[in-house]
C-alpha positions in Angstrom: -65.0 63.1 9.2 -65.0 65.6 6.5 -66.6 64.6 3.1 -63.7 63.7 0.8 -65.3 64.3 -2.6 -65.4 67.9 -3.8 -65.2 69.9 -7.0 -61.6 70.4 -6.3 -60.9 66.7 -5.9 -62.9 65.9 -9.0 -60.9 68.4 -11.0 -57.6 66.9 -9.7 -58.9 63.4 -10.6 -59.7 64.6 -14.1 -56.2 66.2 -14.5 -54.6 63.0 -13.3 -56.6 61.0 -15.8 -55.5 63.3 -18.6 -51.8 63.0 -17.4 -51.9 59.2 -17.1 -50.7 57.2 -20.1 -53.2 54.7 -21.6 -53.5 51.7 -19.3 -54.7 50.7 -15.8 -54.3 54.0 -14.0 -56.1 56.0 -16.7 -58.8 53.4 -16.8 -59.2 53.6 -13.0 -59.3 57.4 -12.9 -61.8 57.5 -15.8 -64.3 55.2 -14.2 -67.3 56.8 -12.5 -66.6 57.5 -8.9 -68.9 56.5 -6.0 -71.4 59.2 -5.3 -70.8 60.4 -1.7 -74.6 60.5 -1.2 -74.9 56.8 -1.8 -76.3 55.0 1.3 -73.8 52.8 3.0 -76.2 49.9 2.3 -75.5 50.4 -1.4 -71.9 51.5 -1.3 -69.2 49.5 -3.2 -65.9 49.3 -1.4 -62.7 47.3 -1.7 -61.0 46.2 1.5 -57.3 46.4 0.8 -54.2 45.5 2.7 -50.5 45.8 1.9 -47.5 44.0 3.5 -44.5 46.3 3.0 -40.8 46.6 3.8 -41.5 49.6 6.1 -44.5 51.7 7.1 -43.1 54.8 5.4 -44.2 55.0 1.8 -41.4 57.4 1.0 -38.8 54.7 1.7 -40.8 51.5 1.8 -42.0 49.1 -0.9 -45.0 46.8 -1.1 -44.3 43.1 -1.0 -47.9 41.7 -1.2 -51.5 42.9 -1.4 -54.8 41.3 -0.7 -58.3 42.6 -1.4 -61.9 41.7 -0.8 -64.9 43.6 -2.3 -67.7 44.8 0.0 -71.1 45.6 -1.5 -73.2 47.3 1.1 -73.2 44.8 4.0 -72.1 41.9 1.9 -68.5 40.7 1.8 -67.9 39.2 -1.7 -65.4 36.4 -1.2 -65.8 35.5 -4.9 -64.0 38.7 -5.8 -61.2 38.4 -3.3 -57.7 38.4 -4.7 -54.0 38.8 -3.8 -50.7 39.5 -5.5 -47.1 39.3 -4.6 -44.6 41.9 -5.7 -41.0 41.4 -6.8 -38.9 42.7 -4.0 -36.8 45.9 -4.3 -33.1 45.6 -5.1 -32.3 46.0 -1.4 -34.5 43.0 -0.5 -37.2 42.7 2.1 -34.8 43.5 5.0 -35.9 43.1 8.6 -39.6 43.4 7.7 -39.6 39.6 7.1 -39.8 39.2 10.9 -43.3 40.6 10.8 -44.9 39.3 7.7 -42.7 36.2 7.0 -42.1 37.2 3.3 -38.5 36.3 2.6 -36.4 37.3 -0.4 -36.7 33.8 -1.8 -40.5 33.9 -1.5 -40.7 37.3 -2.9 -38.7 36.4 -5.9 -41.8 34.7 -7.4 -43.7 38.0 -7.3 -44.9 40.1 -10.2 -43.2 43.4 -11.4 -44.7 46.3 -9.6 -46.5 47.6 -12.7 -48.4 44.3 -13.1 -49.2 44.0 -9.4 -50.5 47.5 -9.2 -52.5 47.1 -12.3 -54.4 44.2 -10.7 -55.1 46.3 -7.6 -56.4 49.3 -9.7 -58.6 47.0 -11.7 -60.1 45.5 -8.5 -60.6 49.1 -7.1 -62.3 50.5 -10.2 -65.6 52.1 -9.3 -65.1 51.3 -5.6 -63.8 53.2 -2.5 -60.7 52.0 -0.8 -61.4 50.4 2.6 -58.7 49.6 5.1 -57.8 49.7 8.8 -55.5 52.7 9.2 -56.2 53.4 5.5 -53.6 56.2 5.1 -51.0 53.4 4.9 -52.7 51.7 1.9 -53.6 55.0 0.3 -50.1 56.4 0.5 -48.3 53.2 -0.7 -50.7 52.9 -3.6 -50.2 56.6 -4.5 -46.4 56.3 -4.2 -46.5 53.3 -6.6 -48.6 55.3 -9.1 -46.0 58.1 -9.0 -43.1 55.7 -9.5 -44.8 53.9 -12.4 -46.6 56.6 -14.3 -45.4 59.9 -12.8 -48.9 60.9 -11.8 -50.1 62.1 -8.4 -53.3 60.3 -7.4 -55.6 60.9 -4.4 -57.4 57.9 -3.0 -60.5 58.6 -1.0 -60.8 56.0 1.8 -63.1 54.5 4.4 -61.0 53.8 7.5 -62.3 51.2 10.0 -59.8 52.5 12.5 -61.2 56.0 12.3 -64.8 54.6 12.5 -63.9 52.6 15.5 -62.4 55.6 17.2 -65.5 57.5 16.6 -67.7 54.8 18.0 -65.5 54.1 21.1 -65.3 57.8 22.0 -69.1 58.5 21.7 -69.3 58.4 25.5 -66.5 60.9 25.9 -63.8 58.5 27.0 -60.6 58.0 25.1 -59.6 54.5 23.9 -56.9 52.6 25.8 -53.6 51.9 24.0 -53.9 49.1 21.6 -57.7 48.9 21.8 -58.2 50.2 18.2 -56.0 47.6 16.6 -57.7 45.4 14.1 -57.8 42.3 16.2 -59.0 44.2 19.3 -61.7 46.0 17.4 -63.0 42.7 15.9 -63.1 41.2 19.4 -65.6 43.9 20.5 -68.0 42.7 17.8 -67.6 39.0 18.6 -65.6 38.4 15.4 -63.1 35.5 15.5 -59.4 36.1 15.8 -57.3 35.8 12.6 -53.6 35.6 12.2 -52.1 39.0 11.4 -49.6 40.3 8.7 -51.0 38.3 5.8 -52.4 40.6 3.2 -55.5 38.7 2.1 -56.4 37.6 5.7 -56.0 41.2 7.0 -58.2 42.5 4.1 -60.9 40.0 5.0 -60.6 40.9 8.7 -61.1 44.6 7.8 -64.1 43.9 5.6 -65.8 41.9 8.3 -65.1 44.6 10.9 -66.6 47.2 8.6 -69.8 45.2 8.1 -70.0 44.8 11.9 -69.5 48.6 12.4 -72.4 49.3 10.0 -74.8 47.6 12.5 -73.9 50.5 14.8 -73.5 53.3 12.3 -76.7 52.5 10.4 -76.6 51.4 6.7 -78.9 54.2 5.6 -76.3 56.8 6.4 -74.5 58.3 3.4 -71.1 57.2 2.2 -69.7 60.7 2.9 -70.3 60.2 6.6 -67.4 57.7 6.7 -65.1 59.0 4.0 -61.7 60.3 5.0 
């Protein structure tokens, strides 16, 4: 993986902070970033998962989010949290088949601005951690554009990418489905969890990442897993 942090990225982050109105996005962007040279044993991450109406951030909308902090090799359950979003005007649609969030259930959610503010507060000073992290990063970035008109880049640690790297070390390609979150957890002897519930999936990702560190080595630098 190519190190994510660069002078160019830092300049874009500074410009985004200047463009953001006072509030949670500016606070997040103004907080000190994680040094990419930080050993993984000391890195501060936030496992994040969204349940959404579609997998396309250009047309989809978040319905719920769950997060769990990870400090080095410790999963901090005391900092775990979740939030439900008010659904879009079009409703949750067929996505309810996957995550079970109905229009009635979603009607108790928070406005997007309040929900995203909670996520940004939890993410402050941390790096986003997710399984197939581009989904969480693009949905969060799309929400920031809708709410504040600011383009934000979120550096990520992706447990799917890490697992692909580890599985292919011997030169063989993974079999279809073998990199899914549940299948990856099974290789490390982690227990099966139900899928498509945001907080549970965030916890599952956090535990997988800690298990992966036993193979990667916690003294490696954060930049070795950034994407």
